[in-house]
N, C-alpha and C positions, 0 to 999 in steps of 0.2 A: 409560562412557555409554554405549554406541551400543546398549544396550538400551532406552532411553530415547529413542531421538532422533526420533521420531513427537510429544514435546509441541509441539514447534513445526507439524509437519504443513505441510510445505513454503510457509511463510508469505512464506520470499522467491518463490514461482511463484505466488501470490496476483491474483489480478485486484482489487480491492482496488472497481473501480466497475462490477465483471459481471451488480449486478442494478439498472443505471440505469434499463431500458426498463422493467423494474419498476415499481420505484417511483414512477415515473413516472405508470404507467398508475396505481396505487394513490394517490397526489394528484390528480387527474382524477376517479376515482370515488372518492373521499371529499369534490371540492366537489360534483358529481353529486350525495352522498348533504344534504348541505347541513354540511359540517362544515369549513367552510373551515381554523380554527384546524389543526384534524387533517392538513388537506394543506399548512396553508404549514409543520409541524413537518416534514411525510415530507421536504418538496423541501430544508428545511436539513438535514435528515440526508441526501439526495441529494448537496447542497452543500457539505457536511464530506466524505464517501468524496471527492467531487471533488479536492477541495483533495488530502488524503489520496494518491490517483492521482499529482498532480500532485508534490507535496514526494516518493514514493521513487522515481519516476524513469521510467523510460521500460521497454521489452523489453532484455534481455542483451544484444542484438545491433545495439543501435543507442549504447553506451555505454557506462562505467562508471557505474553504477546505483546507490542506499542496497539496492536488492533483492542488489545484488550480496554488496553489505557482508554482511545480512541470509546471503547463503548463507554467507558467508563461517565467519561469527558460530557456522550454526547446523552445520555440517559442523566445527567445534571444535567446540562444545558436544558433538557427538556421537562425538566423539575420532576423527572417520574423516580431519582436516586439523589441520597444524598453526598455529599462534597467528599464528606470522606473515602468514599471509594475511589474517587479520583488517587488520591493520596495514599490508598492502599494498593489502585492496580498498578500506578507507579516503582511502588517501594518494587511490588513481585517483579514487576520489567526490570529495574534498573539490576537485581539480585539476581536473574536470569541470563541476562545478553551477555554475548560476548564480552571478554575481553578490550576485543578489537573490532570495528567495523568494519563491513565490507564496504573498502574504497569505490566514490564515485565515479563512475569513470569523463 
């Protein structure tokens, strides 16, 4: 499976909100051009991205996150790691996550 390891393209390392500033700028531009509904929809996309980032966790150095689970799954899928690494990462993530997850808008 290693030959197809690009399928997930480093999902575990993605900054899901790397385009926040550009999205907000686009929303402002759309408002300026008189398209308040499109601006509102753009801000809704931004809110979804922010919620996704909150649900996925923070960078690895801050503790177990869903990103660590993704990394383990990606490495198992590519044949680089054993299945137990996903089980361990998921167990650490469950133990570290807050009792309540952020609400999805």
